[in-house]
MIDOSE-1310 file (N, C-alpha, C; in nm, 2 decimals, decimal comma, always signed):
residues 198
msni	+5,81/+8,27/+5,77/+5,92/+8,31/+5,70/+6,04/+8,32/+5,79; +6,13/+8,41/+5,93/+6,20/+8,40/+6,00/+6,14/+8,40/+6,11; +6,19/+8,40/+6,22/+6,17/+8,41/+6,42/+6,34/+8,50/+6,42; +6,22/+8,59/+6,50/+6,32/+8,70/+6,50/+6,34/+8,74/+6,64
liin	+6,45/+8,73/+6,72/+6,49/+8,75/+6,81/+6,52/+8,94/+6,87; +6,42/+8,97/+6,91/+6,47/+9,14/+6,92/+6,50/+9,18/+7,09; +6,61/+9,19/+7,16/+6,71/+9,22/+7,25/+6,67/+9,40/+7,31; +6,64/+9,39/+7,39/+6,66/+9,61/+7,44/+6,73/+9,59/+7,56
ahep	+6,89/+9,63/+7,52/+6,94/+9,63/+7,63/+6,98/+9,77/+7,69; +6,83/+9,89/+7,65/+6,87/+9,95/+7,71/+6,85/+9,94/+7,92; +6,96/+10,09/+7,97/+6,90/+10,02/+8,06/+6,88/+10,20/+8,17; +6,81/+10,20/+8,18/+6,70/+10,41/+8,21/+6,86/+10,42/+8,32
ypss	+6,83/+10,55/+8,32/+6,89/+10,66/+8,34/+6,84/+10,81/+8,35; +6,81/+10,93/+8,42/+6,76/+11,05/+8,39/+6,81/+11,09/+8,31; +6,91/+11,04/+8,21/+6,92/+11,16/+8,15/+6,89/+11,09/+8,00; +6,89/+10,96/+8,04/+6,89/+10,88/+7,89/+6,78/+10,75/+7,96
pgrl	+6,64/+10,81/+7,99/+6,54/+10,71/+7,97/+6,51/+10,63/+7,92; +6,55/+10,59/+7,77/+6,57/+10,44/+7,68/+6,41/+10,45/+7,60; +6,38/+10,60/+7,54/+6,25/+10,64/+7,46/+6,29/+10,55/+7,29; +6,41/+10,61/+7,28/+6,44/+10,54/+7,14/+6,45/+10,46/+7,09
natl	+6,59/+10,40/+7,22/+6,59/+10,23/+7,18/+6,45/+10,18/+7,23; +6,35/+10,17/+7,32/+6,23/+10,14/+7,31/+6,15/+10,20/+7,13; +6,14/+10,30/+7,10/+6,13/+10,34/+6,99/+6,16/+10,21/+6,89; +6,28/+10,22/+6,80/+6,37/+10,09/+6,72/+6,29/+9,99/+6,77
vera	+6,29/+9,94/+6,91/+6,24/+9,75/+6,92/+6,12/+9,79/+6,89; +6,04/+9,87/+6,90/+5,87/+9,87/+6,86/+5,81/+9,86/+6,74; +5,93/+9,98/+6,62/+5,94/+9,98/+6,52/+6,00/+9,84/+6,44; +6,10/+9,85/+6,50/+6,14/+9,66/+6,41/+6,04/+9,54/+6,40
sall	+5,99/+9,49/+6,54/+5,84/+9,44/+6,55/+5,78/+9,45/+6,50; +5,69/+9,63/+6,47/+5,59/+9,63/+6,36/+5,61/+9,59/+6,27; +5,72/+9,66/+6,19/+5,83/+9,62/+6,02/+5,81/+9,46/+6,00; +5,86/+9,40/+6,08/+5,91/+9,27/+6,05/+5,82/+9,14/+6,06
sera	+5,65/+9,23/+6,16/+5,57/+9,14/+6,15/+5,51/+9,13/+6,01; +5,51/+9,31/+6,03/+5,42/+9,34/+5,86/+5,46/+9,18/+5,74; +5,57/+9,18/+5,75/+5,62/+9,11/+5,63/+5,69/+8,94/+5,69; +5,53/+8,92/+5,78/+5,52/+8,78/+5,84/+5,64/+8,74/+5,88
hrir	+5,75/+8,79/+5,94/+5,82/+8,70/+6,05/+5,70/+8,68/+6,19; +5,78/+8,64/+6,24/+5,76/+8,55/+6,40/+5,81/+8,66/+6,49; +5,80/+8,70/+6,62/+5,91/+8,75/+6,68/+5,87/+8,78/+6,80; +6,00/+8,75/+6,88/+6,00/+8,75/+7,00/+6,06/+8,87/+7,06
ttvv	+6,02/+8,96/+7,19/+6,16/+9,01/+7,21/+6,14/+9,00/+7,39; +6,28/+9,07/+7,43/+6,34/+9,07/+7,56/+6,39/+9,21/+7,63; +6,30/+9,30/+7,69/+6,33/+9,36/+7,73/+6,46/+9,36/+7,86; +6,53/+9,35/+7,89/+6,61/+9,32/+8,03/+6,59/+9,44/+8,13
hdgy	+6,58/+9,53/+8,14/+6,63/+9,57/+8,21/+6,44/+9,54/+8,29; +6,38/+9,51/+8,22/+6,25/+9,46/+8,30/+6,24/+9,29/+8,41; +6,37/+9,22/+8,39/+6,37/+9,12/+8,39/+6,35/+9,01/+8,28; +6,42/+8,89/+8,31/+6,40/+8,71/+8,25/+6,49/+8,61/+8,32
dtvt	+6,43/+8,57/+8,27/+6,43/+8,44/+8,32/+6,53/+8,33/+8,19; +6,65/+8,25/+8,27/+6,75/+8,18/+8,17/+6,70/+8,10/+8,05; +6,66/+8,03/+8,22/+6,62/+7,93/+8,07/+6,50/+7,93/+7,96; +6,40/+8,07/+7,98/+6,36/+8,06/+7,88/+6,45/+8,15/+7,78
elek	+6,54/+8,30/+7,79/+6,66/+8,35/+7,67/+6,72/+8,24/+7,62; +6,73/+8,19/+7,66/+6,85/+8,04/+7,59/+6,69/+7,98/+7,51; +6,64/+7,95/+7,52/+6,50/+7,92/+7,44/+6,45/+7,94/+7,30; +6,45/+8,07/+7,36/+6,45/+8,19/+7,26/+6,56/+8,22/+7,14
hrwa	+6,66/+8,20/+7,20/+6,78/+8,26/+7,16/+6,81/+8,07/+7,03; +6,74/+7,94/+7,05/+6,74/+7,86/+7,00/+6,61/+7,86/+6,92; +6,50/+7,95/+6,94/+6,43/+7,97/+6,86/+6,46/+8,07/+6,71; +6,51/+8,14/+6,78/+6,56/+8,31/+6,69/+6,62/+8,20/+6,53
dvvl	+6,61/+8,30/+6,45/+6,65/+8,28/+6,27/+6,75/+8,36/+6,33; +6,77/+8,51/+6,38/+6,83/+8,66/+6,38/+6,83/+8,69/+6,53; +6,89/+8,74/+6,60/+6,88/+8,76/+6,67/+6,95/+8,97/+6,69; +6,84/+9,05/+6,69/+6,86/+9,16/+6,68/+6,89/+9,25/+6,80
lqtp	+7,01/+9,23/+6,84/+7,02/+9,38/+7,01/+7,02/+9,49/+6,94; +6,94/+9,54/+7,01/+6,93/+9,70/+7,01/+6,97/+9,77/+7,14; +7,09/+9,85/+7,10/+7,12/+9,88/+7,24/+7,20/+10,00/+7,26; +7,17/+10,07/+7,40/+7,25/+10,23/+7,37/+7,37/+10,22/+7,39
vywm	+7,47/+10,27/+7,31/+7,66/+10,26/+7,40/+7,66/+10,35/+7,50; +7,74/+10,31/+7,62/+7,72/+10,34/+7,72/+7,88/+10,32/+7,76; +7,97/+10,46/+7,76/+8,12/+10,39/+7,82/+8,17/+10,36/+7,71; +8,16/+10,31/+7,62/+8,23/+10,23/+7,47/+8,16/+10,11/+7,52
gvpw	+8,04/+10,05/+7,55/+8,05/+9,95/+7,58/+7,83/+9,91/+7,56; +7,85/+9,81/+7,63/+7,68/+9,77/+7,64/+7,66/+9,79/+7,74; +7,52/+9,85/+7,84/+7,50/+9,84/+7,97/+7,56/+9,74/+8,08; +7,55/+9,79/+8,17/+7,62/+9,70/+8,26/+7,54/+9,54/+8,29
tfkr	+7,35/+9,61/+8,29/+7,28/+9,50/+8,32/+7,28/+9,38/+8,22; +7,28/+9,44/+8,06/+7,35/+9,34/+7,93/+7,45/+9,25/+7,94; +7,50/+9,33/+8,03/+7,65/+9,23/+8,03/+7,65/+9,13/+8,16; +7,52/+9,14/+8,24/+7,52/+9,04/+8,36/+7,41/+8,96/+8,25
ymde	+7,33/+8,99/+8,18/+7,25/+8,91/+8,11/+7,37/+8,80/+8,01; +7,48/+8,90/+7,98/+7,55/+8,77/+7,87/+7,59/+8,72/+7,95; +7,70/+8,71/+8,12/+7,64/+8,63/+8,18/+7,58/+8,55/+8,27; +7,48/+8,58/+8,24/+7,36/+8,44/+8,33/+7,38/+8,39/+8,15
vysa	+7,28/+8,43/+8,12/+7,21/+8,33/+8,05/+7,33/+8,27/+7,89; +7,42/+8,37/+7,88/+7,52/+8,28/+7,83/+7,62/+8,18/+7,85; +7,68/+8,22/+7,97/+7,72/+8,11/+8,01/+7,66/+8,03/+8,06; +7,53/+8,04/+8,10/+7,46/+7,89/+8,05/+7,45/+7,78/+7,99
gldg	+7,42/+7,88/+7,83/+7,44/+7,84/+7,70/+7,58/+7,75/+7,69; +7,69/+7,73/+7,77/+7,80/+7,66/+7,70/+7,76/+7,50/+7,74; +7,65/+7,48/+7,78/+7,60/+7,31/+7,83/+7,57/+7,27/+7,67; +7,57/+7,40/+7,52/+7,57/+7,27/+7,40/+7,40/+7,39/+7,39
tlch	+7,35/+7,42/+7,50/+7,25/+7,53/+7,37/+7,31/+7,61/+7,30; +7,37/+7,67/+7,36/+7,46/+7,76/+7,24/+7,57/+7,74/+7,20; +7,67/+7,68/+7,27/+7,84/+7,64/+7,20/+7,83/+7,50/+7,34; +7,89/+7,46/+7,24/+8,02/+7,32/+7,34/+8,12/+7,40/+7,42
gdgr	+8,05/+7,40/+7,51/+8,19/+7,52/+7,53/+8,25/+7,63/+7,52; +8,43/+7,60/+7,46/+8,45/+7,71/+7,37/+8,52/+7,65/+7,25; +8,47/+7,51/+7,20/+8,51/+7,41/+7,12/+8,59/+7,35/+7,11; +8,71/+7,38/+7,21/+8,85/+7,32/+7,21/+8,80/+7,15/+7,24
srre	+8,91/+7,05/+7,19/+8,90/+6,92/+7,21/+9,06/+6,88/+7,23; +9,03/+6,74/+7,37/+9,17/+6,74/+7,41/+9,17/+6,62/+7,28; +9,08/+6,52/+7,23/+9,11/+6,43/+7,11/+9,13/+6,49/+6,99; +9,07/+6,60/+6,99/+9,09/+6,67/+6,82/+9,14/+6,86/+6,89
psrq	+9,31/+6,77/+6,84/+9,43/+6,89/+6,99/+9,42/+7,04/+6,77; +9,34/+7,03/+6,71/+9,34/+7,12/+6,56/+9,24/+7,23/+6,61; +9,12/+7,15/+6,70/+9,02/+7,25/+6,68/+9,07/+7,34/+6,77; +8,96/+7,50/+6,69/+9,02/+7,64/+6,72/+8,96/+7,68/+6,84
ygsg	+9,00/+7,78/+6,94/+8,91/+7,81/+7,09/+8,82/+7,91/+7,02; +8,69/+7,85/+7,04/+8,60/+7,91/+7,01/+8,48/+7,92/+6,87; +8,52/+7,84/+6,82/+8,50/+7,71/+6,73/+8,39/+7,61/+6,75; +8,30/+7,64/+6,89/+8,22/+7,49/+6,94/+8,09/+7,56/+6,91
gtlt	+8,05/+7,66/+6,85/+7,88/+7,73/+6,85/+7,75/+7,65/+6,79; +7,67/+7,64/+6,86/+7,57/+7,54/+6,82/+7,46/+7,64/+6,72; +7,45/+7,75/+6,73/+7,39/+7,84/+6,58/+7,43/+7,85/+6,50; +7,51/+7,76/+6,46/+7,55/+7,78/+6,29/+7,41/+7,80/+6,20
gkry	+7,39/+7,89/+6,09/+7,33/+7,92/+6,04/+7,20/+8,03/+6,05; +7,27/+8,10/+6,16/+7,20/+8,21/+6,26/+7,25/+8,30/+6,22; +7,22/+8,44/+6,27/+7,21/+8,53/+6,23/+7,25/+8,64/+6,33; +7,33/+8,81/+6,33/+7,26/+8,88/+6,48/+7,27/+8,97/+6,39
mlsl	+7,20/+9,12/+6,48/+7,20/+9,23/+6,43/+7,21/+9,29/+6,52; +7,30/+9,40/+6,53/+7,35/+9,53/+6,65/+7,32/+9,62/+6,54; +7,22/+9,71/+6,66/+7,18/+9,81/+6,59/+7,18/+9,90/+6,75; +7,24/+10,03/+6,73/+7,33/+10,05/+6,89/+7,31/+10,28/+6,84
tfna	+7,27/+10,31/+6,91/+7,26/+10,46/+7,00/+7,33/+10,54/+7,04; +7,39/+10,60/+6,97/+7,53/+10,68/+7,08/+7,49/+10,83/+7,08; +7,57/+10,92/+7,14/+7,59/+11,01/+7,20/+7,73/+11,08/+7,07; +7,80/+10,97/+7,06/+7,93/+10,99/+6,96/+7,86/+11,06/+6,78
praa	+7,96/+11,17/+6,73/+7,91/+11,17/+6,63/+7,98/+11,09/+6,58; +7,93/+11,09/+6,35/+7,97/+11,01/+6,29/+8,09/+11,00/+6,26; +8,14/+11,14/+6,30/+8,27/+11,16/+6,21/+8,38/+11,13/+6,30; +8,31/+11,10/+6,44/+8,42/+11,06/+6,56/+8,51/+10,87/+6,50
fddp	+8,43/+10,85/+6,41/+8,47/+10,68/+6,38/+8,54/+10,71/+6,27; +8,63/+10,62/+6,22/+8,69/+10,55/+6,07/+8,82/+10,67/+6,02; +8,84/+10,73/+6,09/+8,96/+10,89/+6,05/+9,03/+10,89/+6,18; +9,14/+10,88/+6,15/+9,34/+10,86/+6,19/+9,33/+10,91/+6,31
aqyl	+9,25/+11,07/+6,23/+9,30/+11,26/+6,32/+9,17/+11,22/+6,42; +9,11/+11,16/+6,43/+8,98/+11,15/+6,53/+9,14/+11,17/+6,71; +9,07/+11,22/+6,76/+9,09/+11,18/+6,91/+9,09/+11,10/+6,98; +8,96/+11,02/+6,97/+8,94/+10,91/+7,08/+8,98/+10,79/+6,96
srgq	+8,87/+10,80/+6,89/+8,92/+10,62/+6,81/+9,01/+10,63/+6,74; +9,10/+10,66/+6,72/+9,24/+10,70/+6,63/+9,22/+10,63/+6,48; +9,11/+10,66/+6,42/+9,06/+10,55/+6,28/+9,00/+10,49/+6,34; +8,95/+10,37/+6,40/+8,89/+10,23/+6,45/+8,78/+10,29/+6,41
svdd	+8,65/+10,20/+6,37/+8,50/+10,22/+6,33/+8,42/+10,17/+6,43; +8,35/+10,15/+6,44/+8,22/+10,12/+6,58/+8,24/+9,94/+6,55; +8,24/+9,90/+6,47/+8,25/+9,74/+6,40/+8,35/+9,71/+6,50; +8,52/+9,81/+6,50/+8,60/+9,76/+6,59/+8,58/+9,77/+6,72
lflp	+8,53/+9,87/+6,79/+8,49/+9,93/+6,88/+8,37/+9,79/+6,99; +8,30/+9,72/+6,90/+8,26/+9,62/+6,93/+8,25/+9,53/+6,89; +8,42/+9,45/+6,88/+8,46/+9,35/+6,88/+8,40/+9,25/+6,93; +8,40/+9,32/+7,04/+8,38/+9,17/+7,12/+8,25/+9,10/+7,15
mhmt	+8,11/+9,26/+7,13/+8,00/+9,17/+7,09/+8,05/+9,08/+6,92; +8,08/+9,10/+6,84/+8,03/+9,05/+6,72/+8,12/+8,95/+6,75; +8,24/+8,93/+6,87/+8,35/+8,80/+6,89/+8,20/+8,71/+6,98; +8,14/+8,75/+7,08/+8,05/+8,64/+7,13/+7,95/+8,60/+7,04
frff	+7,90/+8,63/+6,97/+7,82/+8,57/+6,87/+7,88/+8,47/+6,72; +8,01/+8,46/+6,70/+8,04/+8,44/+6,67/+8,10/+8,33/+6,75; +8,09/+8,37/+6,84/+8,11/+8,20/+6,94/+8,02/+8,09/+6,97; +7,89/+8,16/+6,98/+7,80/+8,10/+6,92/+7,73/+8,06/+6,74
gmea	+7,83/+8,05/+6,66/+7,84/+7,99/+6,52/+7,78/+8,06/+6,46; +7,73/+8,23/+6,49/+7,65/+8,33/+6,38/+7,69/+8,38/+6,30; +7,62/+8,42/+6,22/+7,65/+8,52/+6,12/+7,60/+8,66/+6,16; +7,74/+8,77/+6,10/+7,65/+8,89/+6,16/+7,59/+8,95/+6,04
ietf	+7,49/+9,03/+6,04/+7,39/+9,15/+6,00/+7,47/+9,28/+5,97; +7,49/+9,41/+5,86/+7,56/+9,49/+5,88/+7,51/+9,59/+5,99; +7,64/+9,63/+6,04/+7,52/+9,73/+6,19/+7,51/+9,86/+6,11; +7,36/+9,86/+6,25/+7,30/+9,97/+6,22/+7,36/+10,08/+6,36
vchd	+7,34/+10,22/+6,28/+7,43/+10,33/+6,40/+7,31/+10,42/+6,42; +7,29/+10,50/+6,49/+7,16/+10,62/+6,53/+7,30/+10,69/+6,61; +7,43/+10,82/+6,53/+7,45/+10,88/+6,61/+7,41/+10,99/+6,71; +7,49/+11,07/+6,72/+7,47/+11,22/+6,80/+7,35/+11,24/+6,87
vmkn	+7,25/+11,14/+6,91/+7,16/+11,19/+6,97/+7,13/+11,23/+7,05; +7,24/+11,26/+7,15/+7,21/+11,39/+7,25/+7,22/+11,50/+7,21; +7,33/+11,54/+7,19/+7,35/+11,66/+7,14/+7,29/+11,78/+6,99; +7,31/+11,64/+6,88/+7,24/+11,71/+6,81/+7,20/+11,58/+6,68
pdie	+7,07/+11,56/+6,79/+6,97/+11,48/+6,73/+6,92/+11,46/+6,59; +6,90/+11,37/+6,50/+6,83/+11,38/+6,35/+6,73/+11,33/+6,39; +6,62/+11,26/+6,44/+6,58/+11,12/+6,50/+6,47/+11,04/+6,41; +6,41/+11,18/+6,34/+6,34/+11,13/+6,22/+6,42/+11,06/+6,04
ndlm	+6,55/+11,16/+6,03/+6,63/+11,10/+5,94/+6,65/+10,95/+5,96; +6,73/+10,97/+6,12/+6,77/+10,84/+6,19/+6,60/+10,68/+6,16; +6,55/+10,72/+6,19/+6,41/+10,66/+6,20/+6,43/+10,56/+6,05; +6,34/+10,67/+5,96/+6,37/+10,63/+5,80/+6,44/+10,53/+5,73
rfda	+6,62/+10,57/+5,80/+6,73/+10,46/+5,84/+6,76/+10,35/+5,84; +6,63/+10,27/+5,97/+6,66/+10,19/+6,04/+6,52/+10,14/+5,95; +6,41/+10,18/+5,91/+6,38/+10,18/+5,80/+6,43/+10,08/+5,72; +6,48/+10,16/+5,61/+6,56/+10,10/+5,51/+6,65/+10,01/+5,47
hleq	+6,74/+10,01/+5,64/+6,82/+9,90/+5,67/+6,78/+9,77/+5,66; +6,68/+9,79/+5,77/+6,59/+9,64/+5,85/+6,52/+9,60/+5,66; +6,46/+9,67/+5,59/+6,37/+9,61/+5,47/+6,51/+9,55/+5,41; +6,64/+9,64/+5,40/+6,77/+9,60/+5,31/+6,82/+9,46/+5,38
hlag	+6,77/+9,42/+5,45/+6,88/+9,36/+5,53/+6,82/+9,17/+5,68; +6,67/+9,25/+5,64/+6,62/+9,14/+5,75/+6,47/+9,16/+5,69; +6,35/+9,22/+5,65/+6,26/+9,16/+5,59/+6,23/+9,10/+5,49; +6,27/+9,06/+5,33/+6,34/+8,96/+5,30/+6,34/+8,85/+5,35
ys	+6,39/+8,81/+5,48/+6,53/+8,73/+5,46/+6,39/+8,61/+5,50; +6,40/+8,47/+5,46/+6,33/+8,34/+5,53/+6,41/+8,25/+5,52
């Protein structure tokens, strides 16, 4: 079937040790392996080798990024991973620079990706409730969606030529958790968008 790279971007803190993100990674690995997909994983907090990570991205048909949302973005350790691994991939491994060329001035910024035909999926865990998004009356988001908030991450993968799979979100995981339902929704999301993918 497909090669799937699952990245666990969680950075543990006393208030957030990472059990839910680890559970989602384990669950995705088990379910997708049962469907004959080949799985590789990276746990950013455990350390990584840049060359190996680039090879994993080239190998993967799908990259599943499993991450908590800290201060409306990814944890700092995953941002460092991006700066180190993705910057090293500018050599043509992930993209040919930013895609522009003096010989072809019509080429657009961000169009140099070499991972065309590959896909990615964001799976996010939030303390924010579902109601905090997509509603202009909400104080913080003012009507923006979760995908609006994560536009920089979407643009990063688009920079490599990849296409998005629908984002999955667990909301309100600290103040009002419904983990059993979240896990069932996650399984259904994987079944719908990834399990039958080849």
